[in-house]
C-alpha positions as CSV (number, residue, x, y, z in Angstrom):
1,M,-19.5,28.7,-35.2
2,K,-19.0,31.2,-32.2
3,Q,-20.6,29.0,-29.8
4,D,-18.2,26.3,-30.8
5,L,-15.4,28.4,-30.2
6,Y,-16.6,29.6,-26.6
7,A,-17.2,25.9,-25.7
8,A,-13.8,24.9,-26.9
9,D,-12.1,27.8,-25.2
10,N,-14.1,26.9,-21.9
11,Y,-12.9,23.3,-22.2
12,V,-9.3,24.4,-22.5
13,Q,-9.8,26.6,-19.4
14,L,-11.1,23.7,-17.3
15,L,-8.5,21.1,-18.5
16,P,-5.8,21.9,-16.0
17,F,-8.4,21.7,-13.2
18,Q,-9.5,18.3,-14.4
19,V,-5.9,16.9,-14.8
20,E,-4.8,18.1,-11.2
21,L,-8.2,16.3,-10.0
22,N,-7.2,13.1,-11.7
23,K,-3.6,13.3,-10.3
24,Q,-5.2,13.7,-6.7
25,L,-7.4,10.8,-7.3
26,T,-4.7,8.5,-8.8
27,N,-2.4,9.4,-5.8
28,S,-5.2,8.7,-3.4
29,I,-6.0,5.4,-4.9
30,L,-2.2,4.4,-5.1
31,K,-1.8,5.2,-1.5
32,K,-4.6,3.1,-0.6
33,I,-3.4,0.2,-2.5
34,T,0.0,0.5,-1.1
35,L,-1.7,0.3,2.6
36,I,-3.6,-2.7,1.6
37,I,-0.6,-4.4,0.3
38,I,1.3,-3.4,3.4
39,A,-1.5,-4.8,5.5
40,V,-1.7,-8.1,3.6
41,L,2.0,-8.7,4.0
42,W,2.2,-8.0,7.7
43,I,-0.8,-10.2,8.3
44,S,0.7,-13.2,6.2
45,S,4.0,-12.8,8.1
46,L,2.3,-12.5,11.4
47,L,0.4,-16.0,10.4
48,I,3.7,-17.7,9.5
49,L,5.1,-16.5,12.8
50,I,2.1,-18.0,14.6
51,I,2.6,-21.3,12.7
52,S,6.2,-21.6,13.3
53,L,6.1,-21.1,17.0
54,T,2.9,-23.0,17.8
55,N,2.3,-26.6,17.4
56,L,-1.0,-26.4,15.5
57,Y,0.6,-28.1,12.5
58,P,3.0,-30.7,13.8
59,E,4.6,-31.4,10.4
60,N,5.0,-27.6,9.3
61,V,7.9,-26.4,7.2
62,F,9.1,-23.7,9.8
63,K,9.4,-25.9,12.7
64,D,13.3,-26.1,12.4
65,Y,13.5,-22.3,11.8
66,R,11.6,-20.7,14.2
67,S,14.4,-18.2,15.4
68,I,14.9,-17.2,11.7
69,V,11.2,-16.6,11.3
70,G,11.1,-14.5,14.4
71,I,14.1,-12.2,13.2
72,S,12.6,-12.0,9.9
73,F,9.2,-10.8,11.2
74,I,10.9,-8.2,13.2
75,A,12.7,-7.2,10.1
76,I,9.6,-7.2,7.9
77,T,7.7,-5.2,10.6
78,G,10.5,-2.5,10.9
79,F,10.6,-2.2,6.9
80,L,6.9,-2.0,6.5
81,K,6.7,0.5,9.5
82,T,9.1,2.8,7.5
83,V,7.0,2.5,4.6
84,Y,3.7,3.0,6.1
85,N,5.1,6.2,7.9
86,T,6.3,7.4,4.3
87,V,3.0,6.9,2.8
88,I,1.2,8.6,5.5
89,K,3.3,11.6,5.7
90,E,3.0,12.2,1.8
91,N,-0.7,11.8,2.5
92,K,-0.8,15.0,4.7
């Protein structure tokens, strides 16, 4: 019976450390997922910009809206840069 009490006491003492370790792992995983999402969004907007500015596809949807696509690419890049810098600063 005393061994069970000691085991339970040791478990209670280790519990805060385990919770802190789980928080760090969760934050690290969430930051990596956020960075991956940022990369996918930026690459997709870059592909849309390339398609709209070149004649790879003669009947593309973005042909008439080239200036809007260019301006929106610059805006998306600026927004994603601020999100990226926020995530990186929290990581340090």
